[in-house]
C-alpha positions as a printed Julia matrix, in Angstrom:
279×3 Matrix{Float64}:
  29.95   -5.25    7.87
  26.54   -4.57    6.37
  25.33   -8.18    6.53
  26.28   -8.43   10.2
  24.43   -5.18   10.86
  21.28   -6.54    9.24
  21.39   -9.66   11.37
  21.91   -7.63   14.54
  18.93   -5.47   13.68
  16.66   -8.44   13.11
  17.51  -10.14   16.44
  18.74   -7.79   19.19
  21.27   -9.49   21.48
  20.44   -7.73   24.72
  18.77   -4.85   26.51
  21.88   -2.7    26.05
  21.27   -2.58   22.3
  18.62    0.12   22.04
  16.61    1.22   19.05
  18.38    4.56   19.24
  21.86    3.06   19.09
  20.93    0.71   16.28
  19.37    3.54   14.31
  22.57    5.51   14.86
  24.48    2.61   13.33
  22.08    2.6    10.4
  22.64    6.31    9.79
  26.36    5.71    9.68
  25.95    2.8     7.28
  23.36    4.47    5.0
  25.74    5.63    2.23
  26.97    2.07    1.68
  23.4     0.7     1.74
  21.9     3.11   -0.79
  21.34    2.23   -4.44
  22.83    5.6    -5.37
  25.27    6.77   -2.72
  24.06    9.94   -1.03
  20.42    9.46   -2.1
  17.5     7.37   -0.88
  15.91    6.23   -4.14
  12.2     5.49   -3.74
   9.97    4.04   -6.46
   6.24    4.3    -7.04
   3.86    4.16   -9.98
   2.72    6.95  -12.29
   0.07    8.14  -11.87
  -0.44    7.87   -8.12
  -3.5     9.14   -6.3
  -4.87   10.37   -3.0
  -4.92    9.65   -0.16
  -1.55    7.93   -0.68
  -0.05   10.8    -2.68
  -1.42   14.21   -3.63
  -1.47   15.87   -7.06
   0.47   12.93   -8.54
   3.63   14.44   -7.07
   5.34   12.21   -4.45
   8.15   14.7    -3.83
   5.74   17.22   -2.29
   5.49   14.96    0.78
   1.7    15.12    0.79
  -0.38   11.96    1.29
  -0.01    8.96    3.57
   2.67    7.03    1.66
   4.73   10.11    0.87
   4.53   11.06    4.55
   5.7     7.61    5.61
   8.62    7.71    3.16
   9.88   11.07    4.37
   9.42   10.05    8.01
  11.53    6.93    7.37
  14.17    9.05    5.63
  14.3    11.37    8.62
  14.8     8.45   11.01
  17.66    7.18    8.84
  19.34   10.58    8.71
  18.52   11.22    5.05
  17.71   14.85    4.26
  14.47   15.54    2.42
  16.42   16.94   -0.55
  18.27   13.62   -0.82
  15.15   11.53   -1.38
  14.9    10.77   -5.1
  11.7     9.42   -6.67
  11.64    7.09   -9.68
   8.78    5.46  -11.59
   8.17    1.72  -11.3
   4.91    0.17  -12.59
   3.01   -1.68   -9.88
   3.05   -5.01  -11.73
   6.85   -4.96  -12.03
   7.59   -3.91   -8.47
   7.46   -7.38   -6.94
   9.15   -9.32   -9.77
  12.52  -10.93   -9.18
  15.7    -9.23  -10.35
  17.88   -6.21   -9.79
  15.98   -3.13   -8.68
  16.81    0.45   -9.75
  15.7     1.77   -6.35
  16.14    1.26   -2.62
  12.48    0.45   -2.0
   9.07    0.79   -3.62
   6.08    2.42   -1.88
   2.93    1.7    -3.9
   0.26   -0.06   -1.79
   1.94   -3.39   -2.41
   0.59   -6.15   -0.21
   2.9    -8.6     1.49
   2.5   -12.04   -0.03
   4.47  -15.2     0.86
   4.82  -16.12   -2.8
   6.13  -12.69   -3.71
   8.59  -12.85   -0.82
  10.48  -15.55   -2.73
  11.38  -12.93   -5.35
  11.68   -9.73   -3.29
  12.14   -8.66    0.32
   9.41   -6.84    2.26
   9.48   -4.43    5.17
   7.15   -4.8     8.1
   3.68   -3.3     7.68
   3.22    0.42    7.15
  -0.56    0.06    6.72
  -2.89   -2.75    7.82
  -5.42   -3.25    5.04
  -9.2    -3.59    5.11
 -10.82   -4.36    1.77
 -14.03   -2.61    0.69
 -16.64   -3.06   -2.05
 -17.15   -0.22   -4.53
 -20.22   -0.27   -6.8
 -22.47    2.07   -8.73
 -25.19    3.51   -6.51
 -28.0     1.88   -8.5
 -26.52   -1.62   -8.42
 -28.45   -4.2    -6.33
 -25.3    -5.05   -4.34
 -25.67   -1.73   -2.49
 -28.76   -2.95   -0.63
 -28.37   -6.71   -0.92
 -24.98   -7.92    0.22
 -25.63  -10.93    2.41
 -22.95  -13.62    2.17
 -25.13  -15.62   -0.23
 -25.99  -12.58   -2.35
 -22.36  -11.49   -2.61
 -21.57  -14.69   -4.53
 -24.07  -13.81   -7.27
 -22.41  -10.59   -8.49
 -19.78  -10.01  -11.18
 -16.49   -8.7    -9.86
 -13.4    -7.17  -11.4
 -10.06   -6.08  -10.03
  -6.48   -5.23  -10.87
  -4.04   -8.04  -11.52
  -1.94   -8.97   -8.49
  -3.87   -6.92   -5.93
  -5.16   -7.9    -2.46
  -8.67   -7.08   -3.68
  -8.49   -9.71   -6.39
  -7.15  -12.25   -3.91
  -9.88  -11.38   -1.41
 -12.64  -12.0    -3.96
 -11.23  -15.43   -4.74
 -10.52  -16.49   -1.16
 -13.53  -15.15    0.7
 -16.42  -14.18   -1.6
 -16.32  -17.17   -3.99
 -18.45  -15.61   -6.75
 -20.34  -17.86   -9.18
 -18.99  -15.86  -12.14
 -15.28  -15.72  -12.93
 -13.7   -12.48  -11.7
 -12.39  -10.21  -14.47
  -8.76   -9.07  -14.21
  -7.57   -5.7   -15.51
  -4.05   -4.35  -15.93
  -4.88   -0.67  -15.3
  -7.16    1.23  -12.95
  -8.63    3.11  -15.91
  -9.77   -0.14  -17.53
 -11.2    -1.39  -14.22
 -13.16    1.8   -13.61
 -14.47    1.79  -17.21
 -15.75   -1.76  -16.69
 -17.57   -0.63  -13.54
 -19.06    2.43  -15.22
 -20.26    0.42  -18.23
 -21.85   -2.33  -16.17
 -19.43   -5.02  -17.3
 -18.84   -5.75  -13.61
 -21.07   -5.1   -10.62
 -18.35   -4.23   -8.15
 -14.65   -4.07   -7.41
 -12.82   -4.7    -4.14
 -10.1    -2.3    -3.04
  -8.59   -0.96    0.17
 -11.02    1.23    2.11
  -9.2     4.6     1.83
  -8.77    4.25   -1.94
 -12.37    3.12   -2.35
 -13.66    6.1    -0.4
 -11.48    8.49   -2.38
 -12.69    7.01   -5.67
 -16.36    7.42   -4.76
 -16.05   10.96   -3.39
 -13.5    12.5    -5.75
 -13.2    10.46   -8.95
 -16.44    8.69   -9.87
 -18.49   11.86  -10.4
 -21.11   12.88  -12.96
 -20.97   16.06  -15.05
 -22.4    18.03  -12.12
 -19.77   16.75   -9.72
 -22.11   14.37   -7.92
 -20.85   10.88   -6.94
 -22.48    8.01   -8.85
 -20.67    5.22   -7.0
 -20.47    4.27   -3.35
 -18.52    2.2    -0.86
 -20.95   -0.57    0.02
 -18.99   -1.64    3.09
 -15.65   -2.95    4.23
 -14.69   -6.49    5.22
 -13.05   -7.56    8.47
  -9.26   -7.51    8.38
  -7.6   -10.76    7.37
  -4.11   -9.64    8.34
  -3.24   -8.22    4.92
  -0.89   -5.28    5.01
   1.04   -2.97    2.73
   4.81   -3.22    2.89
   7.74   -1.56    1.22
   9.39   -3.72   -1.46
  13.16   -4.22   -1.78
  15.45   -6.2    -4.02
  15.72   -9.7    -2.53
  18.23   -9.79    0.3
  18.76   -6.03    0.49
  20.26   -5.37    3.96
  18.55   -1.97    4.05
  15.35   -3.79    5.08
  16.58   -4.1     8.68
  17.2    -0.37    8.97
  13.83    0.52    7.45
  12.07   -1.89    9.81
  13.8    -0.16   12.73
  12.62    3.2    11.42
   9.04    1.92   11.06
   9.09    0.48   14.58
  10.29    3.83   15.92
   7.58    5.71   14.0
   4.93    3.41   15.43
   6.28    3.82   18.95
   6.57    7.61   18.84
   3.07    8.15   17.42
   4.11    9.31   13.95
   2.28    6.5    12.14
  -0.9     7.19   14.1
  -0.59   10.89   13.3
  -0.11   10.21    9.57
  -3.07    7.82    9.57
  -5.32   10.38   11.24
  -4.21   13.2     8.93
  -4.36   11.43    5.57
  -6.68    8.44    6.06
  -8.99    9.42    8.9
 -11.76   10.72    6.65
 -11.73    7.52    4.6
 -11.97    4.86    7.3
 -15.51    5.29    8.69
 -17.23    2.53    6.71
 -19.65   -0.14    7.98
 -18.35   -3.71    8.15
 -19.97   -6.49    6.14
 -19.32  -10.24    6.31
 -18.5   -12.19    3.12
């Protein structure tokens, strides 16, 4: 039965039960585990951006998250043509209730509170948070722990960046929350906030490819990244979905065989060379 399979995956009973044999069992069980039989239905937001996806088109397989999804599908015996993408806004992805997908891949951070409403996979990306600011803002040159508390911050609702500001920076001014990236970026451009905090790859992409003047020159910069606090991105499932065990097996296999390292180097390598600062 599916429930028994999930339990066996979570706690192997002996050396004879190999990853390969358990994955083979998952492949056999996949049709009964899928939201739509014969298809792996994967959700993400619209729009999505690099380096997680490319050209706002998840089905092209380009970008780190798209690459991870198709690699998982391959491990589970799902053909590329049988991966179906649907739109799910970020803010709704981790709410309780029935999900119209198998899992959601949208830079969603694991959170113990959220885990009461949904189920999470193991990590597919360990997150470092970074500060993004306009190049002429004082935070670029003055970001000692004491100075960091004096700036005005903004971030998206429900994101690790927002949580990081609250837990570790402790600014004197209340952090502004925004429901869309467009509103957050506008606040930064107009000087309503001094900085935002976001994962390092996204921050680097924003400052090299999005926050550009009319001549194509960047007017914002990544000030630095913070030490890891153990935050990570995980795939989100409807609470109690037994498919989680199979996906975790696939992720473990991809880590062991070097696929995750290869995807990280290909899609995120150029975005990770950022100096570390201490909050």
